C-alpha positions as CSV (number, residue, x, y, z in Angstrom):
1,M,84.1,-38.9,18.8
2,D,80.7,-37.6,19.8
3,Q,78.5,-40.2,17.9
4,P,77.8,-43.7,19.2
5,R,79.4,-46.5,17.2
6,P,77.4,-47.0,14.0
7,H,76.3,-50.6,14.8
8,A,74.8,-49.3,18.1
9,A,73.4,-46.0,17.0
10,L,69.7,-47.2,17.2
11,G,69.0,-45.3,13.9
12,L,70.6,-43.8,10.9
13,E,70.1,-40.0,11.5
14,P,73.0,-38.2,13.1
15,I,72.6,-37.2,16.7
16,R,72.8,-33.5,17.5
17,T,75.3,-33.1,20.3
18,I,76.5,-30.4,22.8
19,S,80.0,-30.2,24.0
20,R,81.0,-30.1,27.7
21,D,82.1,-26.5,27.5
22,E,78.9,-25.4,25.8
23,L,76.8,-27.3,28.4
24,K,78.8,-25.9,31.3
25,A,78.4,-22.3,29.9
26,K,74.6,-22.8,29.6
27,L,74.3,-24.1,33.1
28,D,76.6,-21.4,34.5
29,A,74.5,-18.7,32.8
30,G,71.3,-20.2,34.3
31,E,69.8,-20.9,30.9
32,D,66.5,-22.8,30.9
33,V,67.9,-26.2,29.8
34,K,66.2,-29.4,30.8
35,L,69.2,-31.6,31.6
36,I,68.1,-35.2,31.8
37,M,70.1,-38.1,33.0
38,A,69.0,-41.2,31.1
39,L,70.3,-43.8,33.5
40,N,68.4,-45.6,36.3
41,R,67.4,-44.1,39.7
42,W,70.3,-45.7,41.5
43,A,72.9,-44.2,39.1
44,F,71.2,-40.8,39.4
45,E,71.2,-40.8,43.2
46,A,74.8,-42.0,43.2
47,K,76.2,-39.2,41.0
48,H,74.8,-36.7,38.5
49,I,75.6,-33.3,37.0
50,P,74.1,-30.5,39.1
51,G,70.7,-29.4,37.8
52,S,69.9,-32.7,36.2
53,M,66.5,-34.3,36.2
54,H,65.6,-37.9,36.3
55,F,62.4,-39.7,35.5
56,D,61.4,-43.2,36.5
57,A,58.8,-43.5,33.7
58,P,58.4,-42.0,30.2
59,D,55.0,-40.5,31.0
60,E,56.6,-38.5,33.9
61,L,59.1,-37.0,31.4
62,Y,56.5,-36.2,28.8
63,A,54.4,-34.4,31.4
64,A,57.3,-32.4,32.8
65,V,59.2,-31.5,29.6
66,S,57.5,-29.7,26.7
67,P,58.4,-30.3,23.0
68,D,59.4,-26.7,22.8
69,D,61.9,-26.9,25.7
70,E,65.7,-27.0,25.1
71,V,66.6,-30.6,26.2
72,V,70.0,-32.1,26.8
73,V,70.2,-35.8,27.5
74,Y,73.2,-37.7,28.9
75,C,74.3,-41.0,30.5
76,S,77.7,-42.3,31.4
77,H,79.9,-42.0,28.3
78,V,79.9,-41.8,24.5
79,D,79.0,-45.5,23.9
80,C,76.3,-45.6,26.5
81,L,73.0,-46.2,24.6
82,S,70.6,-45.0,27.3
83,S,71.0,-41.3,26.2
84,V,70.9,-42.4,22.5
85,A,67.6,-44.2,23.0
86,L,66.1,-41.3,24.9
87,Y,67.3,-38.8,22.3
88,R,65.8,-40.8,19.5
89,D,62.5,-41.2,21.4
90,L,62.2,-37.5,22.1
91,V,62.9,-36.5,18.5
92,R,60.4,-39.1,17.2
93,R,57.8,-37.5,19.5
94,G,58.3,-34.1,18.1
95,Y,60.8,-32.5,20.5
96,R,62.6,-30.1,18.4
97,K,65.5,-28.8,20.6
98,V,67.1,-32.0,21.8
99,R,70.9,-32.6,22.0
100,R,73.0,-35.3,23.5
101,Y,76.0,-34.6,25.8
102,S,77.9,-37.6,24.5
103,G,80.8,-37.4,26.9
104,G,78.4,-37.9,29.7
105,L,79.1,-38.3,33.4
106,L,82.6,-39.6,32.9
107,D,83.7,-36.7,30.7
108,W,82.2,-34.2,33.2
109,E,83.9,-35.9,36.1
110,D,87.3,-36.3,34.3
111,A,87.2,-32.5,33.7
112,G,87.0,-32.0,37.5
113,L,83.5,-30.4,37.3
114,P,81.1,-30.5,40.2
115,L,78.8,-33.4,40.8
116,E,75.9,-34.1,43.1
117,G,74.7,-37.4,44.7
118,E,75.6,-39.8,47.4
119,F,79.0,-40.8,45.8
120,A,79.9,-37.3,44.4
121,A,82.0,-36.4,47.5
122,A,83.9,-39.6,47.3
123,R,85.9,-38.5,44.3
């Protein structure tokens, strides 16, 4: 299941997604993907996927990420709405290459993939 539950989807249009394997391949190849963690600063500093970006305010994000950039948003897991809300906002603003890594941090960590942050080494 890569879509949020229908009652929590924050809209009717399907959400374009990216799989863990495709995201990992893009990151390993050094592709220019703007990987954005949609959770708060504390969560980002605790643990995030290497190469991730975090923004404290929407204006910071809009200034740093172009509508032409390839963007992947994620949060903690498939039912986390932070990445859904960010995805919908970016698409509404004209960002054309946005996808959601729906498995999020938990899926990445469960696969034993590397993490960064204050609590990353604690696993």
